[in-house]
N, C-alpha and C positions, 0 to 999 in steps of 0.2 A: 106613855110610860115620862114618869116625870125625869126631870133635868138629877134630882138626886139618886131616884132610881138608876138612873144612867150610870152615875159615879158611881154607887156602890156594886152596882154591876161591873164595874171596871167595862162597859160598853165602850162604843165608839161613837160619837155624836153625830147624827145621820144615820146610823145602822139600826136596826130593832133587836141583833144578836150579836155576840163576839164569837167567831169561828176559829179568833186565832191560836186557842189552845187545844184545836180539834185534833191536829199530827201531830204528834210529841216530836220533839226535832231525833237525827238521825242518831244514832252512838258512832264513834269517832273507831276507823281503825287503829290496829295498833301496829305501829310500824316496828319491823322483827329489826331484830337487833342485830348491829354491823358485827362482821367475824372476826378475829381476834389473832392474829398469827402469834402462832407460837416465836417465842424469843428467841435468838441465836442463842446456842451455848456453847459458848469458849471452849478452846482448848481443856481448861481448867477444870470444866464442869462437864467435862463429858460420861464422868463417872457417876457424876452422881443420881441417884432414883428419880425416873420419872414420876411426875406429879400426876396424881390421881385425875382421875377421868373424870367432865363436869357430872354434874347431877343428873341420873336419867329424868328426875321429873321432869327438871327443863326440859329437857330433850321432846317429853312426851309433848311439853306443852306446847312446845313449839310444831312438831310435828302434826297436836291434830288441829292447829289454826286451819280454817276455812281456806281452799285454795282461791277460790275465787278474791278473796282479799288480796292475796298476795298479787302488788303491780307490777304491770310484764315491762321490763324498762328496754322500750324500741333502743335497737343502736342505730347510730346517724350511716344513710347507705352509704357506700363507698363507691365511685364514679367508675363508671362503665366504661372500661377502655378498649377499643379490639386490638389494639398492638397487643396488651398483656392476659394469654390466657386464665392467666392465676384467678385475676381478678373476677371475671366473668365466673368462673368455676364457683365461686363462693355464692351465685344466685342460685344455682340448682340446687336439688335437694342431695342427702348426702347417698352416694356411690353411683353421680351421673355425671358427666363430664363435658366441654364444649364441644363435641366433636361437629365440627360444620363438616369437615371435608366428607364425614363417610353421609351424612346429607345428601351431599352435593353427588357424591360417586353413588349414589342411590334414586339419584332423579335424571341421570344420566344415562341410566345405567332401563330406566325404564321409558326413555325418550327413543332408545333405538327401536327401530321398524323393525318388526319379525322379520327371522328368515323363514323363506316359504325355502319348501323343498317338493319336489318332483318327485314322486311315484313315475317307475315305468309305465302304469298304464297313463297318466298324465303326457309324460312324452311321448309313447307312441300315437294320442290323441293330435297333439301340436306338431308331430311331422303328418299325418292327414289331414293334417288342416292346411297345410304350407307355409305354416310360421317359420320352420329352418329351411326351406328350399334359399331365401336369401341368404343365407348365411352359407353352404353349399354351394351356390353360384359365385360367390364372391372369391369364396377359397379357390375353387376352381380356375379364376379367372385369373389371379395373385400368382396362383404356380404358372398359369400358362404363360405370363408376362416374365415370370423368372426361369422359366428355360428359352423365351425366347433372348433374354438378353446372354445367358450363358453360352446359346449356339452365337450371336454375332460375338461376343468378344471371343471366344475360339476360334471364330475365323476367320476374323482381325487378327488375330496373333497370329496364327496360320501364314497369312498373307505376307505380314511384314516377314517372318520368319524365312518363309521362302522368297523375296525379292533379298533379301540382307545373304541370304546362301547363293542367289543368281544374278546377285547385283554387280555387272561388269562394267560399270560406267569408267570405270578408273581406268581400267586395261583397255578402254578403248579410246581413251583420251590419252593413252602414249601413241597409238596407233597414228594419231595426227601428228606427233612431234616426231617419229622417226617416218614418215611414208616418204619421204624426198631421197632416203639414205637406201632403204630397204627398193627405192626404182631403180638404182644406181647397181643394185645386186654387188656390194665392195667386197674385196679381199679380207679376209679375217684381220685384223692390228688389235695392239693391247694400248695404245695409245695415240691421241691426234697426232703427234709429230710422225709417229711411224708410220700413218694412214697414207696411199698416193696421193699426190699434190694434183694429181688430174683427178680421180674421184673428189677431192674436196671443194677441188674448184666446180666442177660441176652440179654436184650437191648444195652448196653455197647460191650459186643462181638462179638453180633454180627455187628453193625456199624464198628468197628476193620476189621473183618473180610471180610464183603462187601466191603469195601474200601481198606482194604490193604492186603488181603488173598494171593496174588502174592509178598510181600514185604518177607516172611519167606517160609522158607527151611529146616525147621529143623523137622526132625517126629522122635516118638518114636515107640513101636515095634511093636505094632499096625496099625501104618499107619496116626495116629493120628497129628496134626499142632503143635507142641511145641509154645508157646505164652508168654511173661513174663508178668510179673505182670503189670509193670509199663506203658507199650504199652493200657494195658485194662482200669486204672486210667483215663489215656491223652483222651479215645473217651467218656468217663463216665465225663469228664471235660465239653468236648464238644457237650455231647448231654443233659446233665442238668445242668451245669452252674457251676459256681468256688463256689458253697455253699453245691452239693454235696455228700456226702462220701461213697466210694466205699466199699462192704462189705466185698473181698475175701471168698467162700468155696465152696466144693462141693455141688451138689442141693443132693434135699432131695430124688426126684424122679429118675428115669432112663432119662437123659437128654444128648444132644449129647457134652457134655464137662466134666470136671474131675478137679478140683484142687491143686496140690502139693506142701505144705503149706512150705514143709522141704526145698524147691528149687526157691518157690515163680514164679511158671508156674501154664500155664493154658494150659492142654493138648483138643483140640478141634477136630472134629470130622465135617466132611462134611456130612451136612444137604442139605435141599431144603423148599424150598419157596414158591412154590404152593398150597397148604394147607390153605393158611393165609388170612389175610384182608390186601386189598391193600387200602392208601386215594384215595380222590377225592375233595380236597379242593372248595368251593361251595361261602366262601367268606371271608375277611377279615375287620375286623373294628379296630380305634386305640381307645383306652382306658387308658389315662395317659401315660404312657412310656413304655405299651406292646401293643402285637395286638393279638385279638382272634380273629381266625379261627374258622370257622363252615367247619369241618369235616366228612366227609362222610364217612361209609367204606362199602367196594364194597369185594362181596363174591366172592368164588372162582367161583363160577358158571354162572358167572354175565356174558351175552352175548359180553362184549367188553373185558374180557377177554380168554375165550374158544377159542380152536386151531381152530374150524369148523365151529367157526364164521363166520357167512357171512359179519359180520365191520369188514372192514378193512381200512377203508379212517380214522378212527380218529374221524370224525364228530358225528357220533352218542354219545349222554352223555350217561353212563353206571347208574345204577339204583342202590344205597347204601342201603343196610339190615339197617344202624342206623347212627344217628349222635352223634356226641360230640364233645364240646369245647375243644379248645387247647390254651394254654396262650403263647403267644412267647417274649420272655425278648431278650436285648441284652448285651454282656458282654462287659464292658466298657475296656476289656485289649485287647483282641483278634478283637473287633470290630463284631461280631459274633452272629447271633441269637440260644437261646436254648428253651429249654420247661422248663417253669416254673412250669402250673399246666396240668390239665387236668381234666374236670369238663364235669358232664351233660348238655346238649344240653337245651336248656330252651326254 
């Protein structure tokens, strides 16, 4: 093909044919006309008649346009935020909401292990196989230990109650305090200053020698213990209280001691307590600032005092020959008890 032919045919140099017009250009899609908002009517124009609607032909023309030609304008995607559930709901189809809790609850219910239900037949089979025997043995052991504990507590409480009811340690302590006075078997008196002077002196010497005889190592020519007057006076105050007055003198009849007024000394011989009364206090009651003791006089012939007696456990009570009431008071200075009076038992 010549150059003229090529130019006449409108071809491109170097090509045998021109195909540029083989495909016609696509028709341009018509843009939809924008909607016009109705003008706002003022208060003065409210009464004006409405304008006639647009031409129906325009509506038909717009509706006749193919749907494919309409361009779908995509809205910008909102940012998802877990804090605002309303924004998440915008992405869901209409009629559905972001109900995350319901899904979590459903998953939790699905993860729960199935509850096993044993029938009576299965329970009987488990009992035959011995699976419940261990539980029965454990329960029996627990009940047995509980029963043993209850019995132990009951026995211990009973022993303590019995010991509290039968405890006479305080009464036996009173026996030691009044032993030297009971041994003298005195006549009743209402106060220490009204008591027999010789009785007060004898009881004071007995108390001193019983409690402190080993403290004295001085003896006279015949082997009697020499005791100063001041020590006997202190024993008298401990025994009968601060209001008691000691009258030192030699006894009118032969006795186990003598008094040396020149040296203010007592010469005391050894003596025995086997043939005298011993006290057994049976009760004590409070009367004002005093305590009244009911004291039994146990004779030397009582079964609890004889060496040949078969009573060796000390559980058998003695049989007193008589009873007297002793009034006990407390010394305010020394806080020790002393004998204030001796009365006949009422």
